[in-house]
N, CA, C and O of each residue as an XYZ file, in Angstrom:
364
protein
N     -37.895     -3.888     29.591
C     -39.012     -4.935     30.010
C     -39.358     -5.768     28.936
O     -39.174     -5.248     27.835
N     -39.810     -6.920     28.935
C     -40.558     -7.758     28.162
C     -41.855     -7.780     28.453
O     -42.275     -7.818     29.610
N     -42.612     -7.756     27.386
C     -44.198     -7.841     27.301
C     -44.814     -8.841     26.362
O     -44.645     -8.907     25.144
N     -45.491     -9.543     27.062
C     -46.427    -10.613     26.051
C     -47.795     -9.800     25.892
O     -48.565     -9.321     26.724
N     -47.793     -9.830     24.613
C     -49.076     -8.873     23.789
C     -49.758    -10.000     23.355
O     -49.244    -10.833     22.608
N     -50.993    -10.075     23.824
C     -51.885    -11.383     23.179
C     -53.061    -10.429     22.409
O     -53.941     -9.829     23.026
N     -52.921    -10.415     21.178
C     -53.853     -9.868     20.156
C     -55.014    -10.715     19.909
O     -54.683    -11.769     19.367
N     -56.223    -10.608     20.120
C     -57.543    -11.450     19.997
C     -57.904    -10.787     18.802
O     -58.001     -9.564     18.694
N     -58.103    -11.625     17.895
C     -58.944    -11.469     16.337
C     -60.285    -12.071     16.359
O     -60.962    -12.102     15.331
N     -60.639    -12.475     17.299
C     -62.073    -12.929     17.264
C     -63.244    -12.079     16.863
O     -63.503    -10.989     17.372
N     -63.912    -12.651     15.934
C     -64.677    -11.875     15.277
C     -64.339    -10.524     14.552
O     -65.013     -9.499     14.652
N     -63.264    -10.665     13.850
C     -62.569     -9.427     13.197
C     -62.067    -10.323     11.636
O     -61.898    -11.517     11.391
N     -61.975     -9.316     10.975
C     -61.434     -9.735      9.454
C     -59.982    -10.274      9.682
O     -59.106     -9.450      9.944
N     -59.693    -11.509      9.606
C     -58.206    -11.619      9.823
C     -57.569    -11.375      8.578
O     -56.345    -11.260      8.651
N     -58.103    -11.263      7.414
C     -57.453    -11.051      6.119
C     -57.102     -9.651      6.314
O     -55.926     -9.430      6.027
N     -57.794     -8.589      6.733
C     -57.451     -7.369      6.929
C     -56.361     -7.223      7.631
O     -55.596     -6.310      7.323
N     -56.084     -8.000      8.615
C     -55.051     -7.853      9.592
C     -53.911     -8.121      8.704
O     -53.079     -7.215      8.681
N     -53.666     -9.170      7.951
C     -52.744     -9.459      7.274
C     -52.313     -8.510      6.229
O     -51.126     -8.216      6.086
N     -53.405     -7.950      5.382
C     -53.126     -6.942      4.600
C     -52.643     -5.570      5.136
O     -52.015     -4.746      4.471
N     -52.946     -5.463      6.170
C     -52.340     -4.291      7.090
C     -50.893     -4.588      7.204
O     -50.186     -3.724      6.685
N     -50.414     -5.351      7.622
C     -49.197     -6.139      8.020
C     -48.106     -6.009      6.796
O     -46.975     -5.524      6.747
N     -49.042     -6.731      5.722
C     -47.919     -6.498      4.492
C     -47.941     -5.147      3.866
O     -47.015     -4.835      3.116
N     -48.868     -4.356      4.094
C     -48.561     -3.027      3.677
C     -47.994     -1.850      4.448
O     -47.552     -0.804      3.973
N     -48.087     -2.217      5.755
C     -47.373     -1.206      6.810
C     -46.361     -1.943      7.462
O     -45.380     -1.321      7.871
N     -46.418     -2.956      7.599
C     -45.130     -3.812      8.601
C     -45.611     -3.701      9.963
O     -46.741     -3.266     10.181
N     -44.881     -4.041     10.836
C     -45.206     -4.215     12.188
C     -45.872     -2.842     12.993
O     -46.817     -2.758     13.778
N     -44.899     -1.768     12.408
C     -45.384     -0.339     12.796
C     -45.022     -0.230     14.404
O     -45.733      0.371     15.209
N     -43.935     -0.836     14.695
C     -43.516     -0.467     16.035
C     -42.678      0.744     16.007
O     -41.839      0.927     15.126
N     -42.938      1.709     17.131
C     -42.349      2.751     16.933
C     -40.536      2.445     17.332
O     -40.167      1.465     17.979
N     -39.810      3.271     16.905
C     -38.346      3.239     17.844
C     -38.520      2.954     19.289
O     -39.415      3.297     20.062
N     -37.535      2.301     19.454
C     -37.532      1.879     20.797
C     -38.253      0.749     21.562
O     -37.994      0.290     22.675
N     -39.296      0.391     20.618
C     -40.284     -0.776     21.031
C     -39.401     -1.910     20.125
O     -39.006     -1.561     19.013
N     -39.083     -3.354     20.655
C     -38.232     -4.185     20.045
C     -39.462     -5.332     19.716
O     -40.353     -5.661     20.499
N     -39.283     -5.754     18.572
C     -40.323     -7.106     18.370
C     -39.224     -8.256     18.686
O     -38.085     -8.173     18.228
N     -39.606     -9.233     19.423
C     -38.863    -10.233     19.547
C     -39.215    -11.590     18.681
O     -38.411    -12.158     17.943
N     -40.393    -11.942     18.885
C     -41.111    -13.070     18.477
C     -42.571    -13.466     18.457
O     -43.232    -13.425     19.495
N     -43.044    -13.815     17.402
C     -44.643    -14.202     17.677
C     -44.771    -15.464     17.230
O     -44.001    -16.112     16.520
N     -46.157    -15.860     17.861
C     -46.848    -17.005     17.975
C     -48.184    -16.911     17.545
O     -48.819    -16.033     18.129
N     -48.936    -17.699     16.508
C     -50.300    -17.434     16.329
C     -50.891    -18.877     16.512
O     -50.396    -19.902     16.044
N     -51.965    -18.794     17.226
C     -52.945    -19.950     17.846
C     -53.410    -20.694     16.449
O     -53.607    -20.005     15.448
N     -53.567    -22.045     16.420
C     -53.786    -22.821     15.420
C     -55.161    -22.183     14.726
O     -55.142    -21.885     13.532
N     -56.168    -22.019     15.412
C     -57.443    -21.427     14.616
C     -57.065    -20.127     14.327
O     -58.065    -19.529     13.931
N     -55.994    -19.336     14.341
C     -55.701    -17.836     14.178
C     -56.575    -16.942     14.675
O     -56.776    -15.929     14.006
N     -57.319    -17.129     16.021
C     -57.776    -16.052     16.706
C     -57.144    -15.399     17.460
O     -57.658    -14.352     17.853
N     -55.835    -15.762     17.929
C     -54.953    -14.776     18.712
C     -53.364    -14.864     18.113
O     -52.877    -15.756     17.418
N     -52.873    -13.906     18.511
C     -51.581    -14.028     18.265
C     -50.863    -13.515     19.514
O     -51.271    -12.584     20.209
N     -49.536    -14.359     19.764
C     -48.804    -13.962     21.056
C     -47.552    -13.221     20.641
O     -46.632    -13.755     20.021
N     -47.576    -11.980     21.016
C     -46.163    -10.983     20.476
C     -45.609    -10.645     21.697
O     -46.165    -10.037     22.611
N     -43.974    -11.267     21.638
C     -43.168    -10.707     22.630
C     -42.499     -9.708     22.224
O     -41.722     -9.836     21.278
N     -42.687     -8.417     22.918
C     -42.159     -6.946     22.771
C     -41.047     -6.788     23.912
O     -41.056     -7.438     24.958
N     -40.243     -5.983     23.618
C     -39.471     -5.573     24.531
C     -39.079     -3.785     24.579
O     -38.621     -3.176     23.612
N     -39.356     -3.221     25.809
C     -39.244     -1.627     25.783
C     -39.002     -1.328     26.998
O     -39.291     -2.214     27.802
N     -38.500     -0.234     27.479
C     -38.350      0.560     28.631
C     -39.276      1.672     28.793
O     -39.342      2.319     29.838
N     -39.916      1.874     27.872
C     -41.050      2.892     27.800
C     -42.476      2.336     27.283
O     -42.803      1.983     26.150
N     -43.093      2.367     28.279
C     -44.650      1.743     28.272
C     -45.426      2.532     27.269
O     -46.349      1.931     26.720
N     -45.194      3.855     26.914
C     -45.886      4.580     26.305
C     -45.703      4.131     24.755
O     -46.661      4.220     23.987
N     -44.440      3.645     24.321
C     -44.334      3.150     23.120
C     -45.253      1.729     22.879
O     -45.748      1.583     21.762
N     -45.388      1.116     23.487
C     -46.429      0.142     23.590
C     -47.837      0.358     23.432
O     -48.633     -0.321     22.784
N     -48.056      1.471     24.159
C     -49.599      1.891     23.859
C     -49.601      2.632     22.501
O     -50.675      2.587     21.900
N     -48.656      3.259     21.952
C     -48.661      3.913     20.688
C     -48.996      2.847     19.547
O     -49.782      3.004     18.612
N     -48.212      1.720     19.841
C     -48.288      0.353     18.631
C     -49.704     -0.184     18.877
O     -50.446     -0.440     17.928
N     -50.086     -0.358     20.184
C     -51.622     -0.800     20.161
C     -52.490     -0.191     19.382
O     -53.164     -0.743     18.513
N     -52.501      1.129     19.710
C     -53.159      2.372     18.878
C     -53.374      2.148     17.650
O     -54.503      2.196     17.163
N     -52.123      1.824     16.875
C     -52.087      1.603     15.398
C     -52.987      0.170     15.282
O     -53.526      0.072     14.180
N     -53.146     -0.499     15.827
C     -53.796     -1.878     15.603
C     -54.949     -2.218     16.090
O     -55.429     -3.305     15.766
N     -55.682     -1.286     17.039
C     -57.099     -1.436     17.884
C     -58.161     -1.345     16.899
O     -59.307     -1.648     17.232
N     -57.894     -0.955     15.711
C     -59.005     -1.200     14.864
C     -59.028     -2.752     14.471
O     -60.161     -3.190     14.276
N     -58.074     -3.571     14.336
C     -58.383     -4.884     14.239
C     -58.073     -5.765     15.211
O     -58.033     -6.928     14.808
N     -57.851     -5.612     16.302
C     -57.533     -6.404     17.511
C     -57.689     -5.930     18.882
O     -57.557     -4.721     19.078
N     -57.970     -6.762     19.931
C     -58.016     -6.241     21.373
C     -56.847     -6.861     21.735
O     -56.262     -7.787     21.172
N     -56.569     -6.267     22.721
C     -55.092     -6.663     23.332
C     -55.122     -7.021     24.753
O     -55.993     -6.491     25.443
N     -54.263     -7.879     25.317
C     -54.128     -8.155     26.640
C     -52.521     -7.988     27.007
O     -51.835     -8.859     26.472
N     -52.027     -7.347     27.551
C     -50.727     -7.170     27.831
C     -50.371     -7.659     29.305
O     -51.072     -7.498     30.304
N     -48.938     -8.389     29.216
C     -48.693     -9.170     30.491
C     -47.210     -8.631     30.650
O     -46.686     -8.596     29.536
N     -46.519     -8.281     31.456
C     -45.204     -7.844     31.677
C     -44.752     -9.378     31.994
O     -45.603    -10.160     32.418
N     -43.642     -9.731     31.821
C     -43.030    -10.969     31.597
C     -41.295    -11.085     31.860
O     -40.468    -10.232     31.537
N     -41.088    -12.110     32.390
C     -39.380    -12.203     32.661
C     -39.302    -13.799     32.178
O     -40.279    -14.545     32.236
N     -38.211    -14.139     31.775
C     -37.909    -15.216     31.254
C     -37.995    -16.431     32.628
O     -38.226    -16.194     33.813
N     -37.773    -17.500     32.094
C     -38.048    -18.748     33.353
C     -36.463    -18.655     33.903
O     -36.209    -18.936     35.075
N     -35.618    -18.316     33.138
C     -34.092    -18.203     33.587
C     -34.004    -17.002     34.793
O     -33.347    -17.210     35.814
N     -34.429    -16.255     34.662
C     -34.546    -14.796     35.442
C     -35.419    -15.145     36.582
O     -35.113    -14.776     37.715
N     -36.603    -15.911     36.326
C     -37.181    -16.199     37.598
C     -36.618    -17.173     38.613
O     -36.685    -17.006     39.831
N     -36.037    -18.240     37.981
C     -34.968    -18.923     38.813
C     -33.866    -18.389     39.211
O     -33.590    -18.637     40.384
N     -32.950    -17.575     38.495
C     -31.918    -16.906     39.279
C     -32.445    -15.959     40.357
O     -31.667    -15.663     41.264
N     -33.628    -15.473     40.357
C     -34.124    -14.678     41.368
C     -34.560    -15.540     42.503
O     -34.481    -15.175     43.676
N     -35.006    -16.651     42.132
C     -35.500    -17.539     43.215
C     -34.185    -17.991     44.097
O     -34.146    -17.954     45.327
N     -33.103    -18.430     43.229
C     -31.946    -19.123     43.898
C     -31.421    -17.828     44.727
O     -31.212    -18.045     45.920
N     -31.221    -16.736     44.337
C     -30.552    -15.476     44.920
C     -31.479    -15.131     46.237
O     -30.946    -14.444     47.109
N     -32.487    -15.456     46.382
C     -33.646    -15.269     47.476
C     -33.564    -16.483     48.482
O     -34.269    -16.558     49.488
N     -32.570    -17.485     48.081
C     -32.599    -18.424     49.347
C     -33.342    -19.624     48.603
O     -33.738    -20.314     49.543
N     -33.658    -20.113     47.672
C     -34.392    -21.195     47.197
C     -33.815    -22.266     47.659
O     -34.268    -23.378     47.387
C-alpha cells in the first residue's frame, strides 16, 4: 500500500530536522520503502510517499521523528489505479 505522509514542521526547529536526517538518515525500518518527497516552499511541510504492507512499520518510523514533526497519514492510490478501477466498474 502507498501512504502519503504529511510532516508538519510548523513551530519546530527545521535545522534540527535536517541535522537529524544528515546524522541518522531516513530511519525507515526494513519493509518500509521511501518513494519520493516534496517540501512546501515555506519549508513548513514535507510530503513523503512511502510504501509498505505492514502499517506498524509506518508507525515505528513516525515514532522516530515525532520529536520534530507532527504527522498526517493518508492511504493513497495512483491516478492510473483509480482510473482503471473506475473503467473496470463500468465508467
